[in-house]
N, C-alpha and C positions, 0 to 999 in steps of 0.2 A: 076263628079261634081254635076249632077242633083240628083244622088242617095244620095250623102252626104247631099245636101240641104233638100231632102225629109226626110231623117232620122232625121236631126236636127229639122225640123218642127214637126215631129211626137213626138219627145222627149219633145219639148216645149208645144205642145198641150196636151200631156199626163200629164204634170206637172200641167196644169190648170184643166183638166177634170177628171182625175182619183183621187179617194180619197187617201190620204196619209196613209202609213202603221201606225199601232198603235205604239206610242212612249211613253216614260216615262217622258216627261216634257211638259209643256204647251207652245207651240210655239207662240200662240197668245199673251200670257203675255210677252214673250221676245220681240216680234215685237212692242207691245204697248210701252214698256219701251224705246226701241231704237228710236221709232218715237218721243217720248217726248224729249229725249236727243238731237236729231237732231234739233227739233223745238227750243229748248232752245239755242243751239249753234248759229242758224241763227238769232234769235231775240236778243240775247245778243250782237252779232256782230253788228247788225243794230243799237241797242239802245245805245251802248257804244262808237261809233266812235266820236261823238262830245265831250263828257267828257274826253275821252282818249287823244284826240288832245289837249284839253285845259290844262290838267294836266301834260301830259308826252311828248307831241309832237309826239307821235307814235299813229296813228289812230287805229291800231289793237292791242293795248297793252292788253286791257281787253279780247278781242276776243281770242288772243293767250293763255292767262292765262286760260281762260275757256276751250279751247281745250285741254290744258295740264291737267287740272282737270278732264275733261271728259275721257281722255285716262287712267289716274290713277284710276278713278272710275270703269272703265271696268276691269282693272287688279284686283282691290279689289273685285269686284263682282265675277270674275272667281275663286278667292281664297275662298271666303266665301261659294260659292256653293259646295265646296268639304267638308265642315265641316258638319258632321251628326248632326241632331237635338239633339241627346243625349248629345253631347258636350255642346251645348248652354244651355241646361237644367242643366247640371252638374256645369257649371261655371257661372250661372246667378248671384249668390250672389257676387262673386269676381268682375264681371263686374259692378254691382251696386256700390260697394264700390269704385272702380276705378273712376267711373263717379262722385261720391260725392267728392272724393279727387280733381278731376279736377275743380269742381265748387268752391272749396275752393282756389285752386291755382290761378284761374283767378281773384279772388278778391284781391290777393296780387300782382301779376305781370302782370295782364291783360292789354291789350292795349285798350285805351278809344277812341271811335269813336262816335261823336255826343252826348257826355255826357254819354255814356253807355260803361262800361268796360266788354265786352263779349268775347274777343278774346285773346288767348295766342299766341304770335308771335313765329313761328317755322322756320323763314327764308324763305323757299319756299312759305309757305302759313300760314295763321293765323287760328289756331284751335279754333272752337267755342264749348266749353264743353256742352252747352245746347243741341246741336244736338246729341252728344254722350249720354247725359242723357236720351233723349227720347227713343233711341233704348234700352239702358240698362234697363230702367224702364219697358218697355213692355216685354222684355225677362224675367225679374225677376217676373213680375206679372203672366205671363203664367206658369212659374214653380211653383209659390206659389199656384195658383189656382188648379194645379194638386195635389200638396202635401196636401193642406188644404181644399179640396173641401167641405167635410162634415162640417168642422168648419165654412167656409164662409156661407154655407146655414143655419146652425143651431144656430149660436151664434153671438153676437154683436162684440166680440173680434176678430173673424175671419174676420169681415168686417172692423174693425178699424185698424188692423195691417198694411195693405198696405197703408191706408190713412195716417198713421203716417210716413211711408217712404216718401210718396208724400209730406207731410208737411215739412220734413227736406229739401228735394230738392227744394220745393217751396220757403222756406225761403232764401236759398242760391241764387236762381234765382232772387228773388226780390231785393237782395242787389246789383245786377249788374247795373241797374234793367232790368228785362226781363219778363214782365207780360204775353206777348203773348205765350212764350214757356210753362209757367206754366199753362195757360188755356188749351193749347193743351194736356198737360200731364194729367190734371185733367179730361178733357172730356174722354180721352182714358181709364183712370183708372176706372171711373164710368161705362163706357160702358162694359168693360171686367168683372167687378164685377156683373153687371146686367146679363150678359150672363152666368156667373157661377151659377146664381140662388139665389143671395142674396135677402133679403126681401124688398118689395116695400117701406115700411115706412122708412127704413133706407136711401133709395135714396131720398125720399122727404125731410127728415131732412137735409141730406147732401147738396142737391141742394139749400135749403133755406139758410143754413149757408154760402155756397159758394157765392151765390148772394149778401148776406149782406156784406161779406168780400171784394168782388170785388168792391162793391159800396163804401165802406169806403176807399179802396186803391185809387179809382178815385177821391173821394171828397177831400181827404187830400193831394193829390199830384198835384200841380198846372199844370204841363205839361200834365198830363193825363186828367185833367178837361178841359183844352183848346182843347185837341183832341176830347173829346166828344161833347163839344159845337160847335166846328167847323164842326164836322160830322153832327150835327143836322141842322145847317144852314151855310154851307161854304160860301155862297154869302154875308153874313153879314160882313165878313172881308176878301175879296178875295185877298188882298195883304199882309195879316198878317197870322193869325192862319189857315185860310181856303185856303191859297195859293196852297198847294200841291194838295188838293182834287179838287179844281176848275180847275187846269191845267189838272188833270187826266180826269175829266168829259169832258173837251174840246176835249181831245184826243178821247174819246169814241164818242162824237158827230161828229167829223170830219171823223170817220171811215165809217159811213153810211153802206151800204150793202156789198160792195166789197173792201172797204178800199182805201187808197191813193196810194197803191203800196208799195212793199217792199223797204225800205230805204227812203221813202218820208215823214216820220213823221216830223211835225213841232215842236211838243211839246218837243221832245228830244233835240232840239237845245237850251239848257240852260234854257228852261222854266220849264220843269218837273223835280224836284229833284229825285234822286235815280231811274232814268229811266231804268237802266239795272239790278237793284236788286229787290227792293220791288215793283216797279211799272212797271215792264217789260210787264205785261199783258195789261196795258193801251197803250203802244207803239204797241203791237200786235194788239189791237183793232183798232187803228188808221190806221195801215198799211195794215191789212188784212180784216178789216171790220167784220160785223156780221157773215159772213160765216166762216171766220177764227176762230172767237171766238167759234162758235158752234163746229167746228172740234176739237179744242184743248180741250174744255170742255168735248166733247164726249170721247176723249182718256183718260182724267183723270177719268171720270166716269167709263170707261171700266176697268181701273186699280183698282179702288175701288171695282167694282163689282166682278172682278176676285178674289180679296183678300177675300171678304165675301163668295163667292162660295167655294173657297178652304177650308176656315175655316169650313164651314158647312159640307163638305164631310169628313174632318178629324174628326169632332165631331161625325158624324154618324158612322164612322168606329172605334171609340174608341181611336183615336190618339189625346188625349186631349191637350197635350202641343202644337202641331202644330195647332190645331183648335183654341185655345185661342190666340196664337201668330198671326196667319193670320188675325183673326178678329180684333185684336188690331191694326195691321198695316192698315187695311181697314179704321178703325175709324180715325186713325192718318192722313192718306192721305186725307180723305174726309174733315175733319175739317180744316186742314191747307190750303187746296185748297179753302174752303169756306171763310176763313178769308182773304187770300191774294186777291182773286178775289173780295170779298165783299168790302174790303178796297179801291181797285182801282175804283170800281164802285159806291162808296158812300153808300153801304148797311150797313157796319159795321165800327166802328172806326178803324183808322190806328193802326196796332199792330206790324209791322216790321217783319212779317213772310215771308219766301221765298215760291215761287210756286214750288211744287215738280218736280224735274228733269229738270226745265226750268230756274229758276232764277240763276244769277251769284253768285258764292260762293263755295269755295272748300269744306268746312265742310259739308254744306247741301247736295252737290252733292255726296260726299263720303258716307254719312250715308244713304241717300235715295237709292243709288245704292246697298249698302249692304243689306238694308231692302228688296228690290226687289229680290235680290239674295237669301236671306233666304226664301222668299215667293216661289220662284221657287224650292228650296230644299224641302220645306214642301209639295208642290204639287208632286214632284218626289217621296218622301217617301210614300205618300198616294197612288200613283199609283202602286208602287212596292208592298205595302201591299195588295192592292186590287187584284193585278195580282196573287200573290201567294196564296191568300185565295180563288180564284175562282176554279172551278172544271174542268178546261180546261188544261190538262197537255201539250198540244201542245204550249201553250203560255209561258211555263216556259223556262227560259234561259238554254242552254245546260250546261254551267258551273255550274249553280245552281243545275241542275239535277245530275251532277256528284258528287257534294258536298253532295247532299241528299243521293245518293246511297252509298257513303263512310260512311256517318253517320249511315245509316240503316245497312250496313254490319258490322260496328264496334259494333252497338247495338246488332246484331244477335250473333256475336262472344261472346259478353259479356253475353248474355242470355245462350248460350251454355256452357260457362265456369261455370256460376252459377248453371245450371242444373247438370253438371258433379260433382261439389263440393257437392251439396245436395245429389246426388246419392251415392257417396263414404261415406258421413257421415252416411247415412241410413244403408249401409252395415256394417260399423264399429259398429253402435249401435246394429244391429241384432246379429253380431258375439259375442259382449260383453254379450248380454242377454243369448245367448246359452251357453257360458262358465259358467255363474252363475248357470244355471240349471244343 
């Protein structure tokens, strides 16, 4: 008994003290994603109990749905990780066309919530085409930048073509209306084009045009103008246009250093609208305090940092598609986190974007999980390429070595056959010349 306990203790201590064997995927990235998903499940459960009780009479209605979405997202991630990057690059254009078709369909049969028709009802859950469009656009842009890299660097047309695609998708998004998703896609597109080496003056012109267009969209749309004015001074109308933001700021103020304790939020009790979706971060701040906010933001920052580092490694190794796509995902995660947290904290106007891997919502969770899975696949293929390009044959997999030996053997047989054929041809030519003489 004592011997078994000692062996168990040595195994546990070895797991903590001994370095792990080299592997072909980023375990830290996996654990970061899982930690964010678990945090999201806990906070959605806590924030949704009052609204679920009021609307359905079942306190854990939204929590159970989110748990179901989470399980489905893990299945989706497991499937997506098996797809090689070459397949994503090959089918990037059909994916883009499919997402554009979904954006058109949602305008026809979409379900309207709070005045916005952004969801296609599918029975079990409501599909939000804007989330699919984000993933499709970044995959398309990565493939485009690989195919047309010289054109993007050297001509204006190469810079304008992806912006034309973005303009079509943006027009459809604004019909829903969904300005927040369009802004995320615009920032991601500009970031990827800048990374590909487009000229600086093109960016300055495009940013100026974008700022002017967004300003016009805000000024000529009353509800957007109310959001901006309430963002600038929410306390001017705390029971009207500034109600949601003032309640969110109260949640942050009540959080203090260590929070009120998990489940002890007051603002979620019918005071803060959308507490389990767009403003789940405010409930997190109230219940877990500044320390909890720092931990969650650190996890999100680590996710973005991992994406940028993976993208840089791929670009250094010449894996351009994976490099552009990983960097695009990093920009996407970072900007969407900035908008969601900034809206809850009163730093930016409310835009209705989810917090990656945390907020309630099937479409967002599915697409974010798929994006993280693609990121893991990009890192895997980069590690495999680096491993086989190294000069350490001991690191090469045995099966790969067998395949290489078979290929070499087949190549040697082919060379021998070629040499034999050339030798016989020379003999025939020599014999033919002797007959002539």
